[in-house]
py3Dmol code that shows the C-alpha trace and the ligand (Angstrom):
import py3Dmol

protein = """\
ATOM      1  CA  MET A   1      -9.103  18.907  -2.654  1.00  0.00           C
ATOM      2  CA  PRO A   2      -5.401  18.859  -3.489  1.00  0.00           C
ATOM      3  CA  LEU A   3      -3.469  15.676  -2.789  1.00  0.00           C
ATOM      4  CA  MET A   4      -2.842  15.097   0.912  1.00  0.00           C
ATOM      5  CA  LYS A   5       0.526  13.994   2.239  1.00  0.00           C
ATOM      6  CA  THR A   6       0.778  10.369   3.324  1.00  0.00           C
ATOM      7  CA  GLY A   7       1.901  11.371   6.816  1.00  0.00           C
ATOM      8  CA  ALA A   8      -1.127  13.627   7.300  1.00  0.00           C
ATOM      9  CA  ILE A   9      -3.479  10.856   6.134  1.00  0.00           C
ATOM     10  CA  LEU A  10      -1.850   8.347   8.492  1.00  0.00           C
ATOM     11  CA  LYS A  11      -2.027  10.826  11.377  1.00  0.00           C
ATOM     12  CA  LEU A  12      -5.764  11.160  10.806  1.00  0.00           C
ATOM     13  CA  ALA A  13      -5.994   7.351  10.810  1.00  0.00           C
ATOM     14  CA  ARG A  14      -4.013   6.999  14.030  1.00  0.00           C
ATOM     15  CA  GLU A  15      -6.152   9.579  15.818  1.00  0.00           C
ATOM     16  CA  ASN A  16      -9.342   7.847  14.752  1.00  0.00           C
ATOM     17  CA  GLY A  17      -8.435   4.181  15.093  1.00  0.00           C
ATOM     18  CA  PHE A  18      -8.510   2.991  11.508  1.00  0.00           C
ATOM     19  CA  GLY A  19      -6.005   1.765   8.924  1.00  0.00           C
ATOM     20  CA  VAL A  20      -5.663   3.417   5.512  1.00  0.00           C
ATOM     21  CA  LEU A  21      -5.970   1.338   2.364  1.00  0.00           C
ATOM     22  CA  ALA A  22      -3.224   1.972  -0.175  1.00  0.00           C
ATOM     23  CA  THR A  23      -4.028   0.537  -3.593  1.00  0.00           C
ATOM     24  CA  ASN A  24      -1.582  -0.338  -6.359  1.00  0.00           C
ATOM     25  CA  VAL A  25      -2.856   1.006  -9.664  1.00  0.00           C
ATOM     26  CA  LEU A  26      -2.030   0.291 -13.295  1.00  0.00           C
ATOM     27  CA  ASN A  27      -4.710   2.051 -15.312  1.00  0.00           C
ATOM     28  CA  TYR A  28      -7.433   4.679 -15.028  1.00  0.00           C
ATOM     29  CA  GLU A  29      -9.990   2.181 -13.623  1.00  0.00           C
ATOM     30  CA  THR A  30      -7.801   1.191 -10.694  1.00  0.00           C
ATOM     31  CA  ILE A  31      -7.265   4.867  -9.777  1.00  0.00           C
ATOM     32  CA  LEU A  32     -10.869   5.904 -10.240  1.00  0.00           C
ATOM     33  CA  CYS A  33     -12.477   2.926  -8.446  1.00  0.00           C
ATOM     34  CA  SER A  34     -10.254   3.440  -5.394  1.00  0.00           C
ATOM     35  CA  ILE A  35     -11.353   7.071  -5.126  1.00  0.00           C
ATOM     36  CA  ARG A  36     -15.039   6.259  -5.733  1.00  0.00           C
ATOM     37  CA  ALA A  37     -14.868   3.640  -2.967  1.00  0.00           C
ATOM     38  CA  ALA A  38     -13.203   6.142  -0.623  1.00  0.00           C
ATOM     39  CA  GLU A  39     -16.028   8.604  -1.302  1.00  0.00           C
ATOM     40  CA  ALA A  40     -18.657   5.957  -0.589  1.00  0.00           C
ATOM     41  CA  GLU A  41     -16.950   4.976   2.680  1.00  0.00           C
ATOM     42  CA  ARG A  42     -16.110   8.623   3.538  1.00  0.00           C
ATOM     43  CA  LEU A  43     -12.490   7.626   4.155  1.00  0.00           C
ATOM     44  CA  PRO A  44      -9.077   8.634   2.746  1.00  0.00           C
ATOM     45  CA  VAL A  45      -7.205   6.461   0.260  1.00  0.00           C
ATOM     46  CA  ILE A  46      -3.591   6.306  -0.940  1.00  0.00           C
ATOM     47  CA  ILE A  47      -2.918   5.660  -4.632  1.00  0.00           C
ATOM     48  CA  MET A  48       0.362   3.816  -5.267  1.00  0.00           C
ATOM     49  CA  TYR A  49       2.488   3.363  -8.364  1.00  0.00           C
ATOM     50  CA  TYR A  50       4.770   0.348  -8.556  1.00  0.00           C
ATOM     51  CA  PRO A  51       7.845   1.070 -10.683  1.00  0.00           C
ATOM     52  CA  GLY A  52       7.552  -2.274 -12.466  1.00  0.00           C
ATOM     53  CA  TYR A  53       4.326  -1.297 -14.202  1.00  0.00           C
ATOM     54  CA  GLU A  54       5.797   0.974 -16.862  1.00  0.00           C
ATOM     55  CA  SER A  55       4.509  -1.386 -19.541  1.00  0.00           C
ATOM     56  CA  PHE A  56       0.948  -0.764 -18.280  1.00  0.00           C
ATOM     57  CA  ILE A  57       1.093   2.953 -17.515  1.00  0.00           C
ATOM     58  CA  PRO A  58       3.868   5.516 -17.001  1.00  0.00           C
ATOM     59  CA  ALA A  59       4.505   6.802 -13.464  1.00  0.00           C
ATOM     60  CA  GLU A  60       3.955  10.314 -14.791  1.00  0.00           C
ATOM     61  CA  ALA A  61       0.463   9.418 -16.020  1.00  0.00           C
ATOM     62  CA  VAL A  62      -0.556   7.955 -12.641  1.00  0.00           C
ATOM     63  CA  ALA A  63       0.703  11.091 -10.889  1.00  0.00           C
ATOM     64  CA  LEU A  64      -1.235  13.357 -13.282  1.00  0.00           C
ATOM     65  CA  LEU A  65      -4.461  11.338 -13.209  1.00  0.00           C
ATOM     66  CA  THR A  66      -4.408  10.975  -9.429  1.00  0.00           C
ATOM     67  CA  ARG A  67      -3.767  14.689  -8.936  1.00  0.00           C
ATOM     68  CA  TYR A  68      -6.610  15.475 -11.345  1.00  0.00           C
ATOM     69  CA  GLU A  69      -9.102  13.118  -9.666  1.00  0.00           C
ATOM     70  CA  ALA A  70      -8.035  14.220  -6.157  1.00  0.00           C
ATOM     71  CA  ALA A  71      -8.779  17.843  -7.067  1.00  0.00           C
ATOM     72  CA  LYS A  72     -12.349  16.866  -7.986  1.00  0.00           C
ATOM     73  CA  THR A  73     -13.171  14.933  -4.824  1.00  0.00           C
ATOM     74  CA  TRP A  74     -13.595  15.925  -1.193  1.00  0.00           C
ATOM     75  CA  VAL A  75     -11.985  12.816   0.369  1.00  0.00           C
ATOM     76  CA  PRO A  76      -8.236  12.963   1.094  1.00  0.00           C
ATOM     77  CA  VAL A  77      -6.186  11.220  -1.594  1.00  0.00           C
ATOM     78  CA  GLY A  78      -2.489  10.356  -1.221  1.00  0.00           C
ATOM     79  CA  LEU A  79       0.071   9.618  -3.960  1.00  0.00           C
ATOM     80  CA  HIS A  80       2.826   7.137  -3.129  1.00  0.00           C
ATOM     81  CA  PHE A  81       5.694   5.603  -5.130  1.00  0.00           C
ATOM     82  CA  ASP A  82       5.983   1.957  -4.080  1.00  0.00           C
ATOM     83  CA  HIS A  83       9.009  -0.417  -3.853  1.00  0.00           C
ATOM     84  CA  SER A  84      11.925   1.478  -5.346  1.00  0.00           C
ATOM     85  CA  LYS A  85      14.636  -1.149  -5.545  1.00  0.00           C
ATOM     86  CA  SER A  86      17.473   1.403  -5.673  1.00  0.00           C
ATOM     87  CA  VAL A  87      18.267   4.968  -4.688  1.00  0.00           C
ATOM     88  CA  GLU A  88      18.072   5.918  -8.390  1.00  0.00           C
ATOM     89  CA  GLN A  89      14.586   4.463  -8.709  1.00  0.00           C
ATOM     90  CA  ALA A  90      13.434   6.379  -5.629  1.00  0.00           C
ATOM     91  CA  MET A  91      14.801   9.570  -7.206  1.00  0.00           C
ATOM     92  CA  TRP A  92      12.566   8.890 -10.200  1.00  0.00           C
ATOM     93  CA  GLY A  93       9.570   8.907  -7.854  1.00  0.00           C
ATOM     94  CA  LEU A  94      10.786  12.133  -6.246  1.00  0.00           C
ATOM     95  CA  ARG A  95      11.253  13.873  -9.608  1.00  0.00           C
ATOM     96  CA  THR A  96       7.839  12.723 -10.826  1.00  0.00           C
ATOM     97  CA  GLY A  97       5.933  14.514  -8.078  1.00  0.00           C
ATOM     98  CA  TYR A  98       4.991  11.688  -5.737  1.00  0.00           C
ATOM     99  CA  LEU A  99       4.321  12.912  -2.200  1.00  0.00           C
ATOM    100  CA  SER A 100       5.960   9.869  -0.610  1.00  0.00           C
ATOM    101  CA  VAL A 101       8.372   7.276  -1.967  1.00  0.00           C
ATOM    102  CA  MET A 102       9.389   3.840  -0.770  1.00  0.00           C
ATOM    103  CA  ILE A 103      13.005   2.759  -0.828  1.00  0.00           C
ATOM    104  CA  ASP A 104      13.032  -1.000  -0.421  1.00  0.00           C
ATOM    105  CA  GLY A 105      16.471  -2.196   0.607  1.00  0.00           C
ATOM    106  CA  SER A 106      15.096  -5.218   2.447  1.00  0.00           C
ATOM    107  CA  ALA A 107      16.870  -7.685   0.151  1.00  0.00           C
ATOM    108  CA  HIS A 108      20.233  -6.174   1.146  1.00  0.00           C
ATOM    109  CA  PRO A 109      22.229  -6.461   4.371  1.00  0.00           C
ATOM    110  CA  LEU A 110      21.027  -4.186   7.197  1.00  0.00           C
ATOM    111  CA  GLU A 111      23.865  -1.656   6.905  1.00  0.00           C
ATOM    112  CA  ASP A 112      23.322  -1.254   3.134  1.00  0.00           C
ATOM    113  CA  ASN A 113      19.572  -0.904   3.621  1.00  0.00           C
ATOM    114  CA  MET A 114      20.176   1.792   6.270  1.00  0.00           C
ATOM    115  CA  ARG A 115      22.671   3.661   4.081  1.00  0.00           C
ATOM    116  CA  ASP A 116      20.353   3.711   1.035  1.00  0.00           C
ATOM    117  CA  THR A 117      17.338   4.654   3.142  1.00  0.00           C
ATOM    118  CA  ALA A 118      19.228   7.523   4.789  1.00  0.00           C
ATOM    119  CA  THR A 119      20.352   8.749   1.341  1.00  0.00           C
ATOM    120  CA  VAL A 120      16.774   8.816   0.052  1.00  0.00           C
ATOM    121  CA  VAL A 121      15.530  10.471   3.255  1.00  0.00           C
ATOM    122  CA  ARG A 122      18.069  13.317   2.812  1.00  0.00           C
ATOM    123  CA  ALA A 123      17.042  13.919  -0.802  1.00  0.00           C
ATOM    124  CA  ALA A 124      13.346  13.615  -0.009  1.00  0.00           C
ATOM    125  CA  ARG A 125      13.515  16.092   2.891  1.00  0.00           C
ATOM    126  CA  ALA A 126      14.857  18.741   0.531  1.00  0.00           C
ATOM    127  CA  MET A 127      11.776  18.243  -1.643  1.00  0.00           C
ATOM    128  CA  ASP A 128       9.301  17.949   1.232  1.00  0.00           C
ATOM    129  CA  VAL A 129       8.597  14.312   0.336  1.00  0.00           C
ATOM    130  CA  GLU A 130       8.100  11.520   2.871  1.00  0.00           C
ATOM    131  CA  VAL A 131       9.844   8.136   2.796  1.00  0.00           C
ATOM    132  CA  GLU A 132       8.785   4.558   3.510  1.00  0.00           C
ATOM    133  CA  ALA A 133      11.409   1.859   3.993  1.00  0.00           C
ATOM    134  CA  GLU A 134      11.264  -1.887   4.584  1.00  0.00           C
ATOM    135  CA  LEU A 135      13.030  -3.905   7.223  1.00  0.00           C
ATOM    136  CA  GLY A 136      12.764  -7.664   7.366  1.00  0.00           C
ATOM    137  CA  PHE A 137      11.975  -9.195   4.017  1.00  0.00           C
ATOM    138  CA  VAL A 138       8.412  -9.246   2.628  1.00  0.00           C
ATOM    139  CA  GLY A 139       8.744 -11.871  -0.099  1.00  0.00           C
ATOM    140  CA  ARG A 140       6.295 -13.863  -2.214  1.00  0.00           C
ATOM    141  CA  GLY A 141       3.400 -15.761  -0.662  1.00  0.00           C
ATOM    142  CA  LEU A 142       3.981 -18.697  -2.987  1.00  0.00           C
ATOM    143  CA  ASN A 143       7.515 -19.146  -1.618  1.00  0.00           C
ATOM    144  CA  PRO A 144       7.110 -21.144   1.655  1.00  0.00           C
ATOM    145  CA  ASP A 145      10.404 -19.854   3.004  1.00  0.00           C
ATOM    146  CA  ASP A 146       9.275 -16.222   2.663  1.00  0.00           C
ATOM    147  CA  VAL A 147       6.142 -16.908   4.713  1.00  0.00           C
ATOM    148  CA  ASN A 148       7.381 -19.390   7.313  1.00  0.00           C
ATOM    149  CA  ASN A 149      11.018 -18.520   7.966  1.00  0.00           C
ATOM    150  CA  PRO A 150      11.208 -16.153  10.967  1.00  0.00           C
ATOM    151  CA  ASN A 151      14.754 -15.222   9.932  1.00  0.00           C
ATOM    152  CA  LYS A 152      13.107 -13.102   7.228  1.00  0.00           C
ATOM    153  CA  PHE A 153      10.826 -11.354   9.727  1.00  0.00           C
ATOM    154  CA  THR A 154      11.546  -7.911  11.163  1.00  0.00           C
ATOM    155  CA  VAL A 155      13.691  -7.933  14.327  1.00  0.00           C
ATOM    156  CA  PRO A 156      12.154  -5.402  16.768  1.00  0.00           C
ATOM    157  CA  GLY A 157      15.509  -4.142  18.097  1.00  0.00           C
ATOM    158  CA  GLU A 158      16.806  -3.615  14.562  1.00  0.00           C
ATOM    159  CA  ALA A 159      13.631  -1.723  13.658  1.00  0.00           C
ATOM    160  CA  GLU A 160      14.204   0.686  16.544  1.00  0.00           C
ATOM    161  CA  ARG A 161      17.788   1.361  15.446  1.00  0.00           C
ATOM    162  CA  PHE A 162      16.818   1.558  11.760  1.00  0.00           C
ATOM    163  CA  VAL A 163      14.200   4.235  12.369  1.00  0.00           C
ATOM    164  CA  ARG A 164      16.379   6.234  14.760  1.00  0.00           C
ATOM    165  CA  GLU A 165      19.408   6.276  12.472  1.00  0.00           C
ATOM    166  CA  THR A 166      17.753   6.738   9.075  1.00  0.00           C
ATOM    167  CA  GLY A 167      15.030   9.243  10.024  1.00  0.00           C
ATOM    168  CA  VAL A 168      12.554   7.370   7.815  1.00  0.00           C
ATOM    169  CA  ASP A 169       8.853   8.358   8.061  1.00  0.00           C
ATOM    170  CA  PHE A 170       7.053   4.992   7.645  1.00  0.00           C
ATOM    171  CA  LEU A 171       8.244   1.422   8.008  1.00  0.00           C
ATOM    172  CA  ALA A 172       7.052  -1.693   6.172  1.00  0.00           C
ATOM    173  CA  ILE A 173       7.573  -4.767   8.320  1.00  0.00           C
ATOM    174  CA  SER A 174       7.586  -8.521   7.879  1.00  0.00           C
ATOM    175  CA  TYR A 175       5.687 -10.696  10.355  1.00  0.00           C
ATOM    176  CA  GLY A 176       4.320 -13.528   8.215  1.00  0.00           C
ATOM    177  CA  ASN A 177       2.941 -11.381   5.382  1.00  0.00           C
ATOM    178  CA  ALA A 178       4.043 -11.733   1.754  1.00  0.00           C
ATOM    179  CA  HIS A 179       3.134 -10.481  -1.731  1.00  0.00           C
ATOM    180  CA  GLY A 180       0.662 -12.108  -4.102  1.00  0.00           C
ATOM    181  CA  ASP A 181      -1.214 -15.362  -3.525  1.00  0.00           C
ATOM    182  CA  TYR A 182      -0.250 -17.466  -0.486  1.00  0.00           C
ATOM    183  CA  ILE A 183       0.709 -21.124  -0.582  1.00  0.00           C
ATOM    184  CA  SER A 184      -1.390 -21.662   2.575  1.00  0.00           C
ATOM    185  CA  THR A 185      -3.407 -19.450   4.914  1.00  0.00           C
ATOM    186  CA  PRO A 186      -0.976 -16.944   6.460  1.00  0.00           C
ATOM    187  CA  MET A 187      -0.541 -16.907  10.240  1.00  0.00           C
ATOM    188  CA  LEU A 188       0.741 -13.462  11.190  1.00  0.00           C
ATOM    189  CA  ASP A 189       3.140 -13.132  14.148  1.00  0.00           C
ATOM    190  CA  PHE A 190       1.179 -10.636  16.248  1.00  0.00           C
ATOM    191  CA  ALA A 191       3.533 -10.752  19.237  1.00  0.00           C
ATOM    192  CA  ARG A 192       6.294  -9.543  16.921  1.00  0.00           C
ATOM    193  CA  LEU A 193       4.091  -6.756  15.538  1.00  0.00           C
ATOM    194  CA  SER A 194       3.276  -5.557  19.059  1.00  0.00           C
ATOM    195  CA  GLU A 195       6.918  -5.604  20.083  1.00  0.00           C
ATOM    196  CA  ILE A 196       7.865  -3.543  17.019  1.00  0.00           C
ATOM    197  CA  ARG A 197       5.028  -1.127  17.789  1.00  0.00           C
ATOM    198  CA  GLU A 198       6.376  -0.643  21.332  1.00  0.00           C
ATOM    199  CA  ARG A 199       9.830   0.240  20.031  1.00  0.00           C
ATOM    200  CA  VAL A 200       8.912   2.233  16.917  1.00  0.00           C
ATOM    201  CA  ASN A 201       6.598   5.224  16.949  1.00  0.00           C
ATOM    202  CA  ILE A 202       6.364   5.989  13.201  1.00  0.00           C
ATOM    203  CA  PRO A 203       3.492   4.517  11.133  1.00  0.00           C
ATOM    204  CA  LEU A 204       3.902   0.821  10.299  1.00  0.00           C
ATOM    205  CA  VAL A 205       2.922  -0.610   6.920  1.00  0.00           C
ATOM    206  CA  LEU A 206       1.490  -4.019   6.012  1.00  0.00           C
ATOM    207  CA  HIS A 207       2.456  -5.174   2.510  1.00  0.00           C
ATOM    208  CA  GLY A 208       0.768  -8.147   0.860  1.00  0.00           C
ATOM    209  CA  SER A 209      -2.657  -7.890   2.490  1.00  0.00           C
ATOM    210  CA  SER A 210      -4.308  -9.873  -0.323  1.00  0.00           C
ATOM    211  CA  HIS A 211      -5.697 -13.185   0.933  1.00  0.00           C
ATOM    212  CA  ILE A 212      -4.778 -12.554   4.578  1.00  0.00           C
ATOM    213  CA  PRO A 213      -7.990 -13.454   6.472  1.00  0.00           C
ATOM    214  CA  ASP A 214      -9.971 -10.346   7.448  1.00  0.00           C
ATOM    215  CA  GLU A 215      -9.648 -11.082  11.158  1.00  0.00           C
ATOM    216  CA  GLN A 216      -5.845 -11.047  10.930  1.00  0.00           C
ATOM    217  CA  VAL A 217      -5.851  -7.767   9.007  1.00  0.00           C
ATOM    218  CA  ARG A 218      -8.224  -6.290  11.595  1.00  0.00           C
ATOM    219  CA  GLU A 219      -5.985  -7.474  14.439  1.00  0.00           C
ATOM    220  CA  SER A 220      -2.968  -5.933  12.666  1.00  0.00           C
ATOM    221  CA  VAL A 221      -4.733  -2.553  12.614  1.00  0.00           C
ATOM    222  CA  ARG A 222      -5.665  -2.968  16.288  1.00  0.00           C
ATOM    223  CA  ARG A 223      -1.997  -3.561  17.069  1.00  0.00           C
ATOM    224  CA  GLY A 224      -0.743  -0.513  15.218  1.00  0.00           C
ATOM    225  CA  ILE A 225      -0.595  -1.069  11.442  1.00  0.00           C
ATOM    226  CA  LEU A 226      -1.676   2.222   9.813  1.00  0.00           C
ATOM    227  CA  LYS A 227      -1.148   1.676   6.079  1.00  0.00           C
ATOM    228  CA  VAL A 228      -2.327  -1.505   4.374  1.00  0.00           C
ATOM    229  CA  ASN A 229      -1.237  -2.165   0.785  1.00  0.00           C
ATOM    230  CA  VAL A 230      -3.358  -4.148  -1.614  1.00  0.00           C
ATOM    231  CA  ALA A 231      -2.648  -5.130  -5.213  1.00  0.00           C
ATOM    232  CA  THR A 232      -3.197  -8.806  -6.112  1.00  0.00           C
ATOM    233  CA  GLU A 233      -6.806  -9.147  -4.939  1.00  0.00           C
ATOM    234  CA  TYR A 234      -7.696  -5.837  -6.576  1.00  0.00           C
ATOM    235  CA  PHE A 235      -6.349  -6.974  -9.918  1.00  0.00           C
ATOM    236  CA  GLN A 236      -8.048 -10.353  -9.476  1.00  0.00           C
ATOM    237  CA  THR A 237     -11.329  -8.511  -8.923  1.00  0.00           C
ATOM    238  CA  PHE A 238     -10.840  -6.769 -12.269  1.00  0.00           C
ATOM    239  CA  TYR A 239     -10.130 -10.112 -13.918  1.00  0.00           C
ATOM    240  CA  LYS A 240     -13.172 -11.803 -12.361  1.00  0.00           C
ATOM    241  CA  GLY A 241     -15.373  -8.919 -13.507  1.00  0.00           C
ATOM    242  CA  LEU A 242     -14.007  -9.238 -17.031  1.00  0.00           C
ATOM    243  CA  TYR A 243     -14.538 -12.990 -16.985  1.00  0.00           C
ATOM    244  CA  GLY A 244     -18.152 -12.531 -15.836  1.00  0.00           C
ATOM    245  CA  VAL A 245     -18.857 -10.166 -18.717  1.00  0.00           C
ATOM    246  CA  MET A 246     -17.182 -12.408 -21.287  1.00  0.00           C
ATOM    247  CA  LYS A 247     -18.945 -15.562 -20.062  1.00  0.00           C
ATOM    248  CA  ARG A 248     -22.349 -13.974 -20.466  1.00  0.00           C
ATOM    249  CA  GLU A 249     -21.754 -13.147 -24.148  1.00  0.00           C
ATOM    250  CA  GLN A 250     -24.569 -10.624 -24.200  1.00  0.00           C
ATOM    251  CA  PRO A 251     -25.236  -9.200 -27.673  1.00  0.00           C
ATOM    252  CA  GLY A 252     -24.438  -5.519 -27.791  1.00  0.00           C
ATOM    253  CA  ASP A 253     -21.785  -5.648 -25.070  1.00  0.00           C
ATOM    254  CA  THR A 254     -18.910  -3.337 -25.814  1.00  0.00           C
ATOM    255  CA  TYR A 255     -15.778  -2.200 -24.067  1.00  0.00           C
ATOM    256  CA  LYS A 256     -17.838   0.587 -22.504  1.00  0.00           C
ATOM    257  CA  SER A 257     -20.592  -1.594 -21.039  1.00  0.00           C
ATOM    258  CA  ALA A 258     -18.013  -4.102 -19.819  1.00  0.00           C
ATOM    259  CA  VAL A 259     -15.965  -1.419 -18.070  1.00  0.00           C
ATOM    260  CA  GLU A 260     -19.015   0.013 -16.305  1.00  0.00           C
ATOM    261  CA  GLU A 261     -19.850  -3.386 -14.856  1.00  0.00           C
ATOM    262  CA  ILE A 262     -16.267  -4.261 -13.935  1.00  0.00           C
ATOM    263  CA  ARG A 263     -15.819  -0.907 -12.199  1.00  0.00           C
ATOM    264  CA  GLN A 264     -18.792  -1.600  -9.940  1.00  0.00           C
ATOM    265  CA  GLY A 265     -17.226  -4.837  -8.673  1.00  0.00           C
ATOM    266  CA  MET A 266     -13.903  -3.116  -8.101  1.00  0.00           C
ATOM    267  CA  ILE A 267     -15.485  -0.305  -6.107  1.00  0.00           C
ATOM    268  CA  GLU A 268     -17.350  -2.815  -3.939  1.00  0.00           C
ATOM    269  CA  PHE A 269     -14.143  -4.779  -3.346  1.00  0.00           C
ATOM    270  CA  ILE A 270     -12.260  -1.679  -2.153  1.00  0.00           C
ATOM    271  CA  GLN A 271     -15.168  -0.615   0.057  1.00  0.00           C
ATOM    272  CA  ALA A 272     -15.198  -4.051   1.729  1.00  0.00           C
ATOM    273  CA  LYS A 273     -11.426  -3.865   2.351  1.00  0.00           C
ATOM    274  CA  MET A 274     -11.761  -0.384   3.809  1.00  0.00           C
ATOM    275  CA  ARG A 275     -14.421  -1.625   6.238  1.00  0.00           C
ATOM    276  CA  VAL A 276     -12.086  -4.372   7.469  1.00  0.00           C
ATOM    277  CA  LEU A 277      -9.536  -1.662   8.352  1.00  0.00           C
ATOM    278  CA  ASN A 278     -12.102   0.483  10.092  1.00  0.00           C
ATOM    279  CA  PRO A 279     -13.485  -1.509  13.039  1.00  0.00           C
ATOM    280  CA  ALA A 280     -14.929   1.561  14.795  1.00  0.00           C
ATOM    281  CA  GLY A 281     -16.722   2.724  11.656  1.00  0.00           C
ATOM    282  CA  PHE A 282     -14.993   6.130  11.453  1.00  0.00           C
ATOM    283  CA  SER A 283     -16.116   8.346   8.601  1.00  0.00           C
ATOM    284  CA  LEU A 284     -15.196  11.845   7.505  1.00  0.00           C
TER     285      LEU A 284
END
"""
ligand_1 = """\
1
ZN
Zn 4.881 -4.496 -1.261
"""
view = py3Dmol.view(width=600, height=400)
view.addModel(protein, "pdb")
view.setStyle({"model": 0}, {"cartoon": {"style": "trace"}})
view.addModel(ligand_1, "xyz")
view.setStyle({"model": 1}, {"stick": {}})
view.zoomTo()
view.show()
């Protein structure tokens, strides 16, 4: 089927009590394995390009490959442009045919973040594209201050105002989550998540789901998270698969045989993540 809009995928998820996995991709394997896993689980998936991966693959190539693979499968596939750090970067995502773009102004003061988000929302509306923004700062899991300092977490009252005044479609929030590996086991602030959920009716997004214990991810979905981003653990799964193949040193192994084996591990990883987000076992 053609690509499905992020909002439509998240609406389906809300109506059926599951969270949607959004995977960062940087080559054909990471796109393909996400879609194969979605088929096996009979669930939608959102493919995301991070505009810092140009040295691995161009944004245009991810858009083309994802569109091509989506057309060949029956599960809904979304195409999202992740973490634009400026209005100009978000425009790149818009021009390149992404169906939703993120403008991440979370490192800037609230008023600047709101201004940039509203600017991107206006441009995106004209092109029928949806917009994700971030409020509160989702930093790096290896930086203790990003994980433990509640001053970096999303303030529920600010979230309400932010959404009302910018018209944004989806909101990434900070409640103890962070990108990459974590310095210690994360302890998400669920009371904060619930309070944000009460004040904000648009879909909420969890960034940095890698290495958050499954039970906390599940509880996040129960309390209203609809889109869950994963990158680090997915890429680590690729690396572990590669390491396994290399360690074995089997005569006759080639790039092709290695890729087949690595793909299988990646598909299984994505399937397992999808099950964590789908406590009621919904399937299409
Ligand atoms: Zn992120």
